[in-house]
C-alpha positions as CSV (number, residue, x, y, z in Angstrom):
1,M,23.4,-94.7,73.8
2,C,20.0,-94.5,72.2
3,C,19.3,-94.0,68.5
4,K,19.7,-90.4,67.0
5,K,16.9,-88.7,66.1
6,N,17.0,-87.1,62.6
7,K,15.3,-83.8,62.6
8,T,13.8,-82.8,59.1
9,G,13.8,-79.1,58.4
10,L,11.3,-77.2,56.2
11,P,13.1,-76.8,53.3
12,E,13.6,-80.7,53.4
13,L,9.3,-80.2,53.6
14,M,9.1,-78.1,50.7
15,V,11.3,-80.6,48.5
16,L,9.5,-83.3,49.8
17,R,6.3,-81.9,49.2
18,K,7.4,-81.4,45.3
19,E,8.5,-84.3,44.9
20,M,5.1,-86.4,46.0
21,T,3.3,-83.2,43.1
22,V,5.3,-84.6,40.2
23,A,4.9,-88.0,41.3
24,E,1.0,-87.8,41.6
25,I,0.7,-86.1,38.8
26,S,2.6,-88.5,36.8
27,H,0.4,-91.5,38.7
28,L,-2.9,-88.8,37.6
29,I,-1.5,-89.2,33.8
30,G,-0.3,-93.1,33.5
31,F,-4.1,-93.4,35.0
32,A,-5.8,-91.5,32.1
33,F,-4.0,-93.2,29.4
34,V,-4.1,-96.7,30.7
35,T,-8.2,-95.4,31.2
36,V,-8.7,-95.0,27.0
37,F,-6.6,-98.0,26.2
38,A,-9.1,-99.9,28.6
39,L,-11.8,-98.2,26.9
40,V,-10.5,-99.3,23.4
41,K,-10.7,-102.1,24.8
42,V,-14.7,-102.2,25.4
43,F,-15.0,-100.9,21.6
44,N,-13.2,-104.1,20.9
45,G,-15.0,-106.0,22.9
46,L,-12.9,-107.5,24.9
47,Y,-14.3,-107.2,28.3
48,L,-12.8,-109.4,30.6
49,F,-8.9,-107.6,29.8
50,A,-10.7,-103.9,30.0
51,L,-11.8,-105.2,33.4
52,V,-8.0,-106.5,34.2
53,I,-6.6,-103.8,33.0
54,M,-8.6,-101.2,34.6
55,F,-8.2,-103.5,38.3
56,V,-4.6,-103.0,37.9
57,N,-4.5,-99.6,37.1
58,I,-6.6,-98.9,40.0
59,L,-4.0,-100.2,42.0
60,M,-1.3,-99.0,40.1
61,N,-2.3,-95.2,39.4
62,L,-4.9,-94.1,41.2
63,Y,-4.5,-95.8,44.7
64,P,-0.8,-94.5,45.3
65,S,-2.4,-91.2,43.9
66,L,-4.6,-90.7,45.9
67,L,-2.2,-92.1,48.4
68,Q,0.0,-89.2,47.8
69,Q,-2.5,-86.2,48.7
70,E,-3.3,-87.6,51.8
71,N,0.3,-87.6,52.7
72,K,0.7,-84.3,51.0
73,R,-1.8,-83.0,53.6
74,N,0.1,-84.2,56.4
75,I,3.0,-82.8,55.1
76,D,1.2,-79.3,54.8
77,R,0.8,-79.9,58.9
78,L,3.9,-80.1,59.5
79,I,4.8,-77.8,57.2
80,K,3.1,-75.4,59.2
81,V,4.1,-76.0,62.7
82,T,7.7,-76.4,61.1
83,G,7.0,-72.5,60.1
84,R,5.4,-71.8,63.5
85,K,8.3,-72.2,65.4
86,A,11.2,-71.3,63.8
87,K,8.8,-68.2,62.6
88,H,10.2,-68.8,58.4
89,P,9.3,-66.1,56.1
90,D,9.4,-68.7,53.5
91,I,6.2,-70.8,54.0
92,P,4.0,-70.1,51.1
93,L,1.1,-68.5,51.3
94,Y,-1.7,-70.5,51.3
95,L,0.2,-73.0,53.8
96,K,0.3,-70.0,56.7
97,P,-2.8,-70.4,59.5
């Protein structure tokens, strides 16, 4: 007997999209905070430290935020398809075809 496929419905996709939006904004806030910290270090003459901090900042905050934006676009497509199949009235207007 094969594995049972888990189907995700429209409400679960909407909740997932909201959670991803919160995570994306949190990463952007973290990116902005660490960028200010790195700029302070540049003004203090600690160029190498600021460069290392910004490199880590890009990897740990900016990249995940951009990745979440891409994943939200994919979820939006799934919401459109799922909503069309189910003729679900709860789809936000900006996602309706």
